[in-house]
mmCIF file of the C-alpha atoms, coordinates in Angstrom:
data_MODEL
# 
_entry.id   MODEL 
# 
loop_
_atom_site.group_PDB 
_atom_site.id 
_atom_site.type_symbol 
_atom_site.label_atom_id 
_atom_site.label_alt_id 
_atom_site.label_comp_id 
_atom_site.label_asym_id 
_atom_site.label_entity_id 
_atom_site.label_seq_id 
_atom_site.pdbx_PDB_ins_code 
_atom_site.Cartn_x 
_atom_site.Cartn_y 
_atom_site.Cartn_z 
_atom_site.occupancy 
_atom_site.B_iso_or_equiv 
_atom_site.pdbx_formal_charge 
_atom_site.auth_seq_id 
_atom_site.auth_comp_id 
_atom_site.auth_asym_id 
_atom_site.auth_atom_id 
_atom_site.pdbx_PDB_model_num 
ATOM 1   C CA . UNK A 1 1   ? -28.992 -60.361 -3.260  1.00 0.00 ? 1   UNK A CA 1 
ATOM 2   C CA . UNK A 1 2   ? -32.280 -59.483 -3.260  1.00 0.00 ? 2   UNK A CA 1 
ATOM 3   C CA . UNK A 1 3   ? -32.979 -55.585 -3.189  1.00 0.00 ? 3   UNK A CA 1 
ATOM 4   C CA . UNK A 1 4   ? -32.294 -54.832 0.152   1.00 0.00 ? 4   UNK A CA 1 
ATOM 5   C CA . UNK A 1 5   ? -28.677 -55.816 -0.043  1.00 0.00 ? 5   UNK A CA 1 
ATOM 6   C CA . UNK A 1 6   ? -27.847 -53.605 -2.525  1.00 0.00 ? 6   UNK A CA 1 
ATOM 7   C CA . UNK A 1 7   ? -29.911 -50.867 -1.063  1.00 0.00 ? 7   UNK A CA 1 
ATOM 8   C CA . UNK A 1 8   ? -26.939 -51.340 1.663   1.00 0.00 ? 8   UNK A CA 1 
ATOM 9   C CA . UNK A 1 9   ? -24.370 -51.354 -0.797  1.00 0.00 ? 9   UNK A CA 1 
ATOM 10  C CA . UNK A 1 10  ? -25.552 -48.294 -2.122  1.00 0.00 ? 10  UNK A CA 1 
ATOM 11  C CA . UNK A 1 11  ? -25.461 -46.335 0.889   1.00 0.00 ? 11  UNK A CA 1 
ATOM 12  C CA . UNK A 1 12  ? -22.063 -47.566 1.880   1.00 0.00 ? 12  UNK A CA 1 
ATOM 13  C CA . UNK A 1 13  ? -21.494 -46.032 -1.421  1.00 0.00 ? 13  UNK A CA 1 
ATOM 14  C CA . UNK A 1 14  ? -22.543 -42.654 -0.793  1.00 0.00 ? 14  UNK A CA 1 
ATOM 15  C CA . UNK A 1 15  ? -21.372 -42.316 2.551   1.00 0.00 ? 15  UNK A CA 1 
ATOM 16  C CA . UNK A 1 16  ? -17.731 -43.111 1.426   1.00 0.00 ? 16  UNK A CA 1 
ATOM 17  C CA . UNK A 1 17  ? -18.463 -40.409 -1.312  1.00 0.00 ? 17  UNK A CA 1 
ATOM 18  C CA . UNK A 1 18  ? -19.561 -37.954 0.834   1.00 0.00 ? 18  UNK A CA 1 
ATOM 19  C CA . UNK A 1 19  ? -16.523 -38.502 3.520   1.00 0.00 ? 19  UNK A CA 1 
ATOM 20  C CA . UNK A 1 20  ? -14.146 -38.470 0.464   1.00 0.00 ? 20  UNK A CA 1 
ATOM 21  C CA . UNK A 1 21  ? -15.618 -35.306 -0.901  1.00 0.00 ? 21  UNK A CA 1 
ATOM 22  C CA . UNK A 1 22  ? -16.558 -33.123 2.462   1.00 0.00 ? 22  UNK A CA 1 
ATOM 23  C CA . UNK A 1 23  ? -13.589 -33.795 4.858   1.00 0.00 ? 23  UNK A CA 1 
ATOM 24  C CA . UNK A 1 24  ? -10.585 -35.790 3.230   1.00 0.00 ? 24  UNK A CA 1 
ATOM 25  C CA . UNK A 1 25  ? -10.839 -33.776 0.513   1.00 0.00 ? 25  UNK A CA 1 
ATOM 26  C CA . UNK A 1 26  ? -11.630 -31.045 2.163   1.00 0.00 ? 26  UNK A CA 1 
ATOM 27  C CA . UNK A 1 27  ? -8.531  -31.000 4.461   1.00 0.00 ? 27  UNK A CA 1 
ATOM 28  C CA . UNK A 1 28  ? -6.134  -31.616 1.221   1.00 0.00 ? 28  UNK A CA 1 
ATOM 29  C CA . UNK A 1 29  ? -7.077  -28.704 -0.181  1.00 0.00 ? 29  UNK A CA 1 
ATOM 30  C CA . UNK A 1 30  ? -4.942  -26.107 0.128   1.00 0.00 ? 30  UNK A CA 1 
ATOM 31  C CA . UNK A 1 31  ? -5.788  -22.031 0.830   1.00 0.00 ? 31  UNK A CA 1 
ATOM 32  C CA . UNK A 1 32  ? -3.610  -19.318 -0.971  1.00 0.00 ? 32  UNK A CA 1 
ATOM 33  C CA . UNK A 1 33  ? -3.243  -16.584 1.164   1.00 0.00 ? 33  UNK A CA 1 
ATOM 34  C CA . UNK A 1 34  ? -4.718  -13.641 0.855   1.00 0.00 ? 34  UNK A CA 1 
ATOM 35  C CA . UNK A 1 35  ? -3.211  -10.630 1.631   1.00 0.00 ? 35  UNK A CA 1 
ATOM 36  C CA . UNK A 1 36  ? -1.664  -7.254  -0.146  1.00 0.00 ? 36  UNK A CA 1 
ATOM 37  C CA . UNK A 1 37  ? 2.042   -8.982  -0.526  1.00 0.00 ? 37  UNK A CA 1 
ATOM 38  C CA . UNK A 1 38  ? 0.252   -11.707 -3.026  1.00 0.00 ? 38  UNK A CA 1 
ATOM 39  C CA . UNK A 1 39  ? 1.258   -11.647 -6.164  1.00 0.00 ? 39  UNK A CA 1 
ATOM 40  C CA . UNK A 1 40  ? -2.052  -10.487 -7.987  1.00 0.00 ? 40  UNK A CA 1 
ATOM 41  C CA . UNK A 1 41  ? -4.191  -11.923 -4.662  1.00 0.00 ? 41  UNK A CA 1 
ATOM 42  C CA . UNK A 1 42  ? -7.210  -10.429 -6.705  1.00 0.00 ? 42  UNK A CA 1 
ATOM 43  C CA . UNK A 1 43  ? -6.211  -10.072 -10.033 1.00 0.00 ? 43  UNK A CA 1 
ATOM 44  C CA . UNK A 1 44  ? -9.707  -8.849  -11.601 1.00 0.00 ? 44  UNK A CA 1 
ATOM 45  C CA . UNK A 1 45  ? -10.136 -6.790  -9.035  1.00 0.00 ? 45  UNK A CA 1 
ATOM 46  C CA . UNK A 1 46  ? -6.735  -4.817  -9.455  1.00 0.00 ? 46  UNK A CA 1 
ATOM 47  C CA . UNK A 1 47  ? -7.146  -4.511  -13.514 1.00 0.00 ? 47  UNK A CA 1 
ATOM 48  C CA . UNK A 1 48  ? -11.115 -3.154  -13.191 1.00 0.00 ? 48  UNK A CA 1 
ATOM 49  C CA . UNK A 1 49  ? -9.518  -0.853  -10.822 1.00 0.00 ? 49  UNK A CA 1 
ATOM 50  C CA . UNK A 1 50  ? -7.032  0.058   -13.186 1.00 0.00 ? 50  UNK A CA 1 
ATOM 51  C CA . UNK A 1 51  ? -9.407  0.428   -15.636 1.00 0.00 ? 51  UNK A CA 1 
ATOM 52  C CA . UNK A 1 52  ? -11.606 2.686   -13.554 1.00 0.00 ? 52  UNK A CA 1 
ATOM 53  C CA . UNK A 1 53  ? -8.629  5.017   -12.515 1.00 0.00 ? 53  UNK A CA 1 
ATOM 54  C CA . UNK A 1 54  ? -7.817  5.471   -15.914 1.00 0.00 ? 54  UNK A CA 1 
ATOM 55  C CA . UNK A 1 55  ? -11.012 6.744   -16.931 1.00 0.00 ? 55  UNK A CA 1 
ATOM 56  C CA . UNK A 1 56  ? -10.457 8.981   -14.191 1.00 0.00 ? 56  UNK A CA 1 
ATOM 57  C CA . UNK A 1 57  ? -7.699  10.311  -15.242 1.00 0.00 ? 57  UNK A CA 1 
ATOM 58  C CA . UNK A 1 58  ? -9.111  10.907  -18.737 1.00 0.00 ? 58  UNK A CA 1 
ATOM 59  C CA . UNK A 1 59  ? -11.653 12.825  -17.565 1.00 0.00 ? 59  UNK A CA 1 
ATOM 60  C CA . UNK A 1 60  ? -9.301  15.107  -15.433 1.00 0.00 ? 60  UNK A CA 1 
ATOM 61  C CA . UNK A 1 61  ? -7.721  15.377  -18.361 1.00 0.00 ? 61  UNK A CA 1 
ATOM 62  C CA . UNK A 1 62  ? -10.908 16.213  -20.290 1.00 0.00 ? 62  UNK A CA 1 
ATOM 63  C CA . UNK A 1 63  ? -12.088 19.078  -17.558 1.00 0.00 ? 63  UNK A CA 1 
ATOM 64  C CA . UNK A 1 64  ? -8.669  20.287  -17.569 1.00 0.00 ? 64  UNK A CA 1 
ATOM 65  C CA . UNK A 1 65  ? -8.645  21.441  -21.512 1.00 0.00 ? 65  UNK A CA 1 
ATOM 66  C CA . UNK A 1 66  ? -11.856 22.995  -20.753 1.00 0.00 ? 66  UNK A CA 1 
ATOM 67  C CA . UNK A 1 67  ? -10.931 25.060  -18.304 1.00 0.00 ? 67  UNK A CA 1 
ATOM 68  C CA . UNK A 1 68  ? -7.266  26.119  -18.982 1.00 0.00 ? 68  UNK A CA 1 
ATOM 69  C CA . UNK A 1 69  ? -6.940  25.366  -22.811 1.00 0.00 ? 69  UNK A CA 1 
ATOM 70  C CA . UNK A 1 70  ? -4.994  22.400  -22.487 1.00 0.00 ? 70  UNK A CA 1 
ATOM 71  C CA . UNK A 1 71  ? -3.994  18.739  -21.050 1.00 0.00 ? 71  UNK A CA 1 
ATOM 72  C CA . UNK A 1 72  ? -1.759  18.213  -17.989 1.00 0.00 ? 72  UNK A CA 1 
ATOM 73  C CA . UNK A 1 73  ? 1.205   16.331  -18.386 1.00 0.00 ? 73  UNK A CA 1 
ATOM 74  C CA . UNK A 1 74  ? 1.910   14.373  -15.464 1.00 0.00 ? 74  UNK A CA 1 
ATOM 75  C CA . UNK A 1 75  ? 4.932   12.219  -14.532 1.00 0.00 ? 75  UNK A CA 1 
ATOM 76  C CA . UNK A 1 76  ? 5.278   8.647   -13.463 1.00 0.00 ? 76  UNK A CA 1 
ATOM 77  C CA . UNK A 1 77  ? 3.419   7.779   -10.326 1.00 0.00 ? 77  UNK A CA 1 
ATOM 78  C CA . UNK A 1 78  ? 4.347   6.457   -8.222  1.00 0.00 ? 78  UNK A CA 1 
ATOM 79  C CA . UNK A 1 79  ? 8.128   6.823   -9.279  1.00 0.00 ? 79  UNK A CA 1 
ATOM 80  C CA . UNK A 1 80  ? 8.678   3.105   -9.406  1.00 0.00 ? 80  UNK A CA 1 
ATOM 81  C CA . UNK A 1 81  ? 7.138   0.591   -11.628 1.00 0.00 ? 81  UNK A CA 1 
ATOM 82  C CA . UNK A 1 82  ? 5.282   -1.632  -9.034  1.00 0.00 ? 82  UNK A CA 1 
ATOM 83  C CA . UNK A 1 83  ? 5.736   -5.223  -8.705  1.00 0.00 ? 83  UNK A CA 1 
ATOM 84  C CA . UNK A 1 84  ? 3.335   -5.764  -5.677  1.00 0.00 ? 84  UNK A CA 1 
ATOM 85  C CA . UNK A 1 85  ? 0.825   -3.269  -4.318  1.00 0.00 ? 85  UNK A CA 1 
ATOM 86  C CA . UNK A 1 86  ? 1.848   0.128   -3.032  1.00 0.00 ? 86  UNK A CA 1 
ATOM 87  C CA . UNK A 1 87  ? 0.755   3.151   -1.971  1.00 0.00 ? 87  UNK A CA 1 
ATOM 88  C CA . UNK A 1 88  ? -0.596  6.072   -4.696  1.00 0.00 ? 88  UNK A CA 1 
ATOM 89  C CA . UNK A 1 89  ? 0.249   9.781   -3.522  1.00 0.00 ? 89  UNK A CA 1 
ATOM 90  C CA . UNK A 1 90  ? -0.860  12.390  -5.389  1.00 0.00 ? 90  UNK A CA 1 
ATOM 91  C CA . UNK A 1 91  ? 1.994   14.754  -4.618  1.00 0.00 ? 91  UNK A CA 1 
ATOM 92  C CA . UNK A 1 92  ? 4.591   11.749  -5.347  1.00 0.00 ? 92  UNK A CA 1 
ATOM 93  C CA . UNK A 1 93  ? 5.215   13.105  -9.360  1.00 0.00 ? 93  UNK A CA 1 
ATOM 94  C CA . UNK A 1 94  ? 4.663   16.250  -10.978 1.00 0.00 ? 94  UNK A CA 1 
ATOM 95  C CA . UNK A 1 95  ? 1.888   17.077  -12.945 1.00 0.00 ? 95  UNK A CA 1 
ATOM 96  C CA . UNK A 1 96  ? -0.866  15.254  -10.512 1.00 0.00 ? 96  UNK A CA 1 
ATOM 97  C CA . UNK A 1 97  ? -1.660  18.363  -8.602  1.00 0.00 ? 97  UNK A CA 1 
ATOM 98  C CA . UNK A 1 98  ? -2.166  20.195  -11.050 1.00 0.00 ? 98  UNK A CA 1 
ATOM 99  C CA . UNK A 1 99  ? -4.419  17.901  -12.545 1.00 0.00 ? 99  UNK A CA 1 
ATOM 100 C CA . UNK A 1 100 ? -6.390  17.756  -9.352  1.00 0.00 ? 100 UNK A CA 1 
ATOM 101 C CA . UNK A 1 101 ? -7.058  13.781  -9.733  1.00 0.00 ? 101 UNK A CA 1 
ATOM 102 C CA . UNK A 1 102 ? -8.025  11.872  -6.760  1.00 0.00 ? 102 UNK A CA 1 
ATOM 103 C CA . UNK A 1 103 ? -6.871  8.206   -6.938  1.00 0.00 ? 103 UNK A CA 1 
ATOM 104 C CA . UNK A 1 104 ? -7.009  5.507   -4.509  1.00 0.00 ? 104 UNK A CA 1 
ATOM 105 C CA . UNK A 1 105 ? -4.716  4.939   -1.646  1.00 0.00 ? 105 UNK A CA 1 
ATOM 106 C CA . UNK A 1 106 ? -3.347  1.310   -2.699  1.00 0.00 ? 106 UNK A CA 1 
ATOM 107 C CA . UNK A 1 107 ? -2.152  0.584   -6.147  1.00 0.00 ? 107 UNK A CA 1 
ATOM 108 C CA . UNK A 1 108 ? -0.999  -2.547  -8.329  1.00 0.00 ? 108 UNK A CA 1 
ATOM 109 C CA . UNK A 1 109 ? -0.092  0.265   -11.114 1.00 0.00 ? 109 UNK A CA 1 
ATOM 110 C CA . UNK A 1 110 ? 2.037   2.964   -11.551 1.00 0.00 ? 110 UNK A CA 1 
ATOM 111 C CA . UNK A 1 111 ? 0.374   5.984   -13.851 1.00 0.00 ? 111 UNK A CA 1 
ATOM 112 C CA . UNK A 1 112 ? 2.006   8.117   -16.729 1.00 0.00 ? 112 UNK A CA 1 
ATOM 113 C CA . UNK A 1 113 ? 0.061   10.880  -18.495 1.00 0.00 ? 113 UNK A CA 1 
ATOM 114 C CA . UNK A 1 114 ? 2.222   12.194  -21.860 1.00 0.00 ? 114 UNK A CA 1 
ATOM 115 C CA . UNK A 1 115 ? 0.611   15.031  -23.862 1.00 0.00 ? 115 UNK A CA 1 
ATOM 116 C CA . UNK A 1 116 ? 0.977   14.845  -27.980 1.00 0.00 ? 116 UNK A CA 1 
ATOM 117 C CA . UNK A 1 117 ? 0.289   18.398  -29.189 1.00 0.00 ? 117 UNK A CA 1 
ATOM 118 C CA . UNK A 1 118 ? -2.641  20.021  -28.146 1.00 0.00 ? 118 UNK A CA 1 
ATOM 119 C CA . UNK A 1 119 ? -5.513  17.907  -28.975 1.00 0.00 ? 119 UNK A CA 1 
ATOM 120 C CA . UNK A 1 120 ? -4.196  14.293  -28.219 1.00 0.00 ? 120 UNK A CA 1 
ATOM 121 C CA . UNK A 1 121 ? -2.793  12.460  -24.682 1.00 0.00 ? 121 UNK A CA 1 
ATOM 122 C CA . UNK A 1 122 ? -1.502  9.047   -23.775 1.00 0.00 ? 122 UNK A CA 1 
ATOM 123 C CA . UNK A 1 123 ? -2.328  7.637   -20.253 1.00 0.00 ? 123 UNK A CA 1 
ATOM 124 C CA . UNK A 1 124 ? -0.080  4.530   -19.506 1.00 0.00 ? 124 UNK A CA 1 
ATOM 125 C CA . UNK A 1 125 ? -0.415  2.229   -16.389 1.00 0.00 ? 125 UNK A CA 1 
ATOM 126 C CA . UNK A 1 126 ? 2.220   -0.410  -15.522 1.00 0.00 ? 126 UNK A CA 1 
ATOM 127 C CA . UNK A 1 127 ? 2.738   -3.258  -13.622 1.00 0.00 ? 127 UNK A CA 1 
ATOM 128 C CA . UNK A 1 128 ? 5.646   -5.980  -13.141 1.00 0.00 ? 128 UNK A CA 1 
ATOM 129 C CA . UNK A 1 129 ? 3.024   -8.340  -11.050 1.00 0.00 ? 129 UNK A CA 1 
ATOM 130 C CA . UNK A 1 130 ? 3.049   -10.978 -13.492 1.00 0.00 ? 130 UNK A CA 1 
ATOM 131 C CA . UNK A 1 131 ? 6.918   -10.947 -13.555 1.00 0.00 ? 131 UNK A CA 1 
ATOM 132 C CA . UNK A 1 132 ? 7.559   -8.841  -17.002 1.00 0.00 ? 132 UNK A CA 1 
ATOM 133 C CA . UNK A 1 133 ? 6.451   -5.555  -17.814 1.00 0.00 ? 133 UNK A CA 1 
ATOM 134 C CA . UNK A 1 134 ? 2.630   -5.312  -18.081 1.00 0.00 ? 134 UNK A CA 1 
ATOM 135 C CA . UNK A 1 135 ? 1.464   -2.261  -20.104 1.00 0.00 ? 135 UNK A CA 1 
ATOM 136 C CA . UNK A 1 136 ? -1.783  -0.616  -20.690 1.00 0.00 ? 136 UNK A CA 1 
ATOM 137 C CA . UNK A 1 137 ? -2.663  2.161   -22.829 1.00 0.00 ? 137 UNK A CA 1 
ATOM 138 C CA . UNK A 1 138 ? -5.509  5.036   -22.826 1.00 0.00 ? 138 UNK A CA 1 
ATOM 139 C CA . UNK A 1 139 ? -5.888  7.719   -25.640 1.00 0.00 ? 139 UNK A CA 1 
ATOM 140 C CA . UNK A 1 140 ? -7.901  10.863  -25.823 1.00 0.00 ? 140 UNK A CA 1 
ATOM 141 C CA . UNK A 1 141 ? -10.718 8.575   -27.525 1.00 0.00 ? 141 UNK A CA 1 
ATOM 142 C CA . UNK A 1 142 ? -10.763 6.537   -24.462 1.00 0.00 ? 142 UNK A CA 1 
ATOM 143 C CA . UNK A 1 143 ? -9.245  3.452   -26.316 1.00 0.00 ? 143 UNK A CA 1 
ATOM 144 C CA . UNK A 1 144 ? -8.023  1.516   -23.931 1.00 0.00 ? 144 UNK A CA 1 
ATOM 145 C CA . UNK A 1 145 ? -5.495  -1.203  -25.031 1.00 0.00 ? 145 UNK A CA 1 
ATOM 146 C CA . UNK A 1 146 ? -2.835  -4.028  -23.328 1.00 0.00 ? 146 UNK A CA 1 
ATOM 147 C CA . UNK A 1 147 ? 0.958   -3.740  -24.713 1.00 0.00 ? 147 UNK A CA 1 
ATOM 148 C CA . UNK A 1 148 ? 2.724   -6.407  -25.826 1.00 0.00 ? 148 UNK A CA 1 
# 
């Protein structure tokens, strides 16, 4: 075979690979559903939002301390630890209206604030979205930790 014969074989191979990657393989790829009922449909965004929410709660606690001289304890909200995305309502648990914090309407996490004495608090964020309990904490120094 001279040069033109090899060019033909290479061209056929390239066309075959292109058909495989762009037609056959594309059809074989199964797209996972993206809706609010899928467990951790977008875990990165859910955890990022949770970290921002915890920072917002900490800031509200510091504002309460500055205005009223004390941190405000807040009961778990939503009342049950969620395993799917759920609604967060300011009036669903005691303390949140008094704290005056407003979080997004949808959340994967339950939030709670425990006050320890006059100068410290712990914020909890909990979820069952991965199966076992996943819990994060943040203290008055804004140190974020993932519980084990």
